[in-house]
C-alpha positions in Angstrom: -3.5 31.2 -26.3 -2.0 28.8 -24.2 -3.7 26.9 -21.5 -3.2 28.3 -17.6 -3.5 24.8 -16.3 -2.6 21.7 -18.0 -3.0 18.0 -16.6 -0.6 15.1 -17.0 -1.0 11.8 -15.5 1.3 9.5 -13.9 0.9 6.1 -12.4 -1.5 6.8 -9.4 -1.3 10.4 -9.6 -1.8 13.6 -11.7 0.5 16.2 -12.2 -1.2 19.8 -12.3 1.2 22.1 -14.6 0.2 25.8 -13.8 1.4 28.9 -16.2 4.0 30.8 -13.8 2.4 34.4 -14.5 -1.1 33.1 -13.9 -3.4 35.2 -11.7 -4.7 33.0 -9.2 -8.4 33.6 -9.9 -8.1 32.7 -13.4 -6.1 29.2 -12.1 -9.1 28.4 -10.1 -11.5 29.0 -12.8 -9.4 26.8 -15.3 -9.0 23.9 -12.6 -12.8 24.1 -12.2 -13.6 23.9 -15.6 -10.9 21.0 -16.4 -12.1 18.6 -13.8 -15.7 19.2 -14.4 -15.0 18.4 -18.1 -12.7 15.4 -17.0 -15.3 14.0 -14.5 -16.1 10.8 -16.5 -12.4 10.2 -17.3 -11.1 10.4 -13.6 -14.3 8.8 -11.8 -13.6 8.2 -8.3 -10.1 7.7 -9.0 -7.8 7.9 -5.9 -4.6 9.9 -6.8 -1.8 11.6 -5.8 -1.4 15.3 -6.7 1.6 17.3 -7.7 2.0 20.7 -8.4 4.3 22.1 -11.2 5.1 25.7 -12.6 3.6 28.5 -10.6 4.8 28.8 -6.8 1.5 28.6 -4.9 0.9 29.5 -1.2 -0.4 26.7 1.2 -3.8 28.8 1.2 -4.0 28.7 -2.6 -2.9 24.9 -2.6 -5.9 24.2 -0.4 -8.3 26.3 -2.4 -7.1 24.3 -5.6 -7.9 21.0 -4.0 -11.1 22.0 -2.5 -12.1 23.1 -6.2 -11.2 19.6 -7.4 -13.2 18.1 -4.6 -16.3 20.1 -5.5 -16.1 19.7 -9.3 -15.2 15.8 -9.5 -15.4 12.4 -7.7 -11.4 12.2 -7.7 -10.2 11.0 -3.9 -7.1 13.3 -3.4 -5.0 10.8 -1.3 -2.2 13.6 -0.9 0.2 16.0 -2.4 3.6 14.6 -3.6 6.3 17.0 -4.5 7.6 16.3 -8.0 11.1 14.9 -7.4 9.2 12.4 -5.2 6.7 11.0 -7.5 8.6 7.9 -8.2 9.4 7.3 -4.4 5.5 7.1 -4.3 4.8 5.2 -7.4 7.0 2.4 -6.3 5.4 2.0 -2.5 2.1 2.3 -4.0 2.7 -0.4 -6.5 4.2 -2.8 -3.9 1.1 -2.0 -1.5 -1.1 -3.6 -4.5 1.4 -6.4 -4.7 1.3 -7.2 -0.8 -2.6 -6.6 -1.0 -2.8 -9.7 -3.4 -0.8 -11.9 -1.1 -1.2 -12.8 2.7 1.3 -9.8 3.9 -1.4 -7.2 4.5 -5.3 -6.1 3.9 -5.4 -3.2 1.6 -8.6 -1.0 2.3 -9.5 1.4 -0.6 -11.3 4.6 0.5 -11.7 6.7 3.6 -13.3 5.8 7.0 -15.5 8.3 8.6 -18.1 8.6 11.2 -18.0 5.5 13.8 -16.7 3.0 11.5 -14.1 0.3 12.9 -11.8 -1.6 10.7 -10.1 -4.3 12.0 -7.5 -7.3 10.8 -5.0 -9.7 11.7 -2.8 -8.6 9.0 -0.9 -5.4 8.4 -3.3 -3.0 7.4 -3.1 -0.4 4.5 -5.7 2.4 3.9 -5.5 4.3 0.8 -7.4 7.3 2.0 -8.2 8.8 5.5 -9.0 7.6 8.8 -11.5 10.3 10.0 -12.2 11.7 13.5 -14.4 9.2 15.2 -13.2 6.2 13.0 -10.7 3.6 14.2 -8.3 1.1 12.7 -6.8 -1.8 14.3 -4.4 -4.3 13.3 -2.5 -7.4 14.8 0.6 -5.9 13.0 1.3 -2.5 11.4 -0.8 0.4 9.9 -0.1 2.6 7.0 -2.2 5.3 6.3 -2.2 6.7 2.8 -3.9 9.8 3.6 -4.6 11.7 6.9 -4.9 9.8 10.2 -7.1 12.0 12.4 -9.1 9.2 13.9 -7.6 6.2 16.1 -5.2 3.7 15.6 -4.2 0.5 17.4 -1.2 -1.5 16.1 0.5 -4.4 17.5 -2.5 -6.3 18.9 -0.4 -9.4 18.8 1.8 -7.9 21.6 4.9 -7.2 19.3 6.6 -4.2 18.5 4.7 -2.5 15.3 4.5 0.7 13.8 1.7 3.2 12.6 2.6 5.6 9.7 0.6 8.2 7.9 1.0 10.9 5.2 -0.4 13.5 7.4 -0.6 12.6 11.4 -2.8 14.2 13.5 -4.5 11.2 15.5 -7.1 11.5 18.1 -5.4 8.4 19.9 -2.7 5.7 19.0 -1.9 2.7 20.8 0.9 0.3 20.1 0.6 -3.0 22.0 -0.2 -2.1 25.6 1.4 1.5 25.0 -0.7 4.8 24.3 1.0 7.4 22.8 -0.3 11.6 22.9 0.4 13.3 19.7 1.8 16.9 19.8 0.4 18.4 16.4 3.0 21.4 16.9 6.5 21.5 16.3 9.2 23.9 17.1 8.3 27.6 17.0 4.6 26.5 16.8 4.5 25.2 13.1 2.2 22.3 12.6 3.7 19.0 11.8 0.7 17.2 10.0 2.1 18.0 6.5 5.0 15.9 6.9 4.5 12.0 6.6 5.4 10.8 10.2 5.7 7.3 11.8 5.0 6.3 15.4 6.9 3.5 16.9 7.7 2.1 20.5 11.0 3.2 21.9 12.0 2.9 25.6 8.5 1.9 26.8 6.8 4.6 25.1 5.5 6.0 21.7 7.9 8.0 19.4 6.8 10.2 16.6 9.3 11.0 13.9 9.1 12.4 10.3 9.3 9.7 7.5 10.3 9.8 4.0 7.7 7.7 2.0 10.1 5.1 0.4 10.5 1.4 -0.2 12.3 1.4 3.1 9.0 1.4 5.1 7.8 -1.8 3.5 10.8 -4.0 4.8 9.3 -3.4 8.0 6.0 -5.1 7.5 
């Protein structure tokens, strides 16, 4: 009998291939078993997740991700569409290069509680900035996860930006400008599942959807 769920790794991520005709209850059970058995292999790795095969609803994807978190120590950075895997790999590799130089500070993990992380360089967070926590950078901020806390970029007074894979901040500030994020788009649809960028425009902070590509790195 063929596996309902197969795991395939790629640089900085894992692809979850699900049989198209599988019942969701069976999918959850096998995801639970496979990640429990693979706990020692993955450890506390920070990975992007890609789904392939079965068409899952948003609720089903969320349930799968919750199961992975319960059965393993894997830190899921984001969910990436299969055709965008390569565009995720290249920037992440580039972030690693930048972290080894003087361009940016690279923080691995999530900030929670009332933690504050401050740097004079551009800041790249491989994880989440949770509610109550704050990141402060003299230059730019990139969050490869969910920004639900506060972010303050451009402390040096120049025009900089804040970008996140999932944007739902408590507050954002760029230089002397403060911005208010609206979590709903047209027809009341949530915008937080799209990568977004906040930047200065006409003496105010503008939020826009963003493709995660190397073009972003050219702004650092």
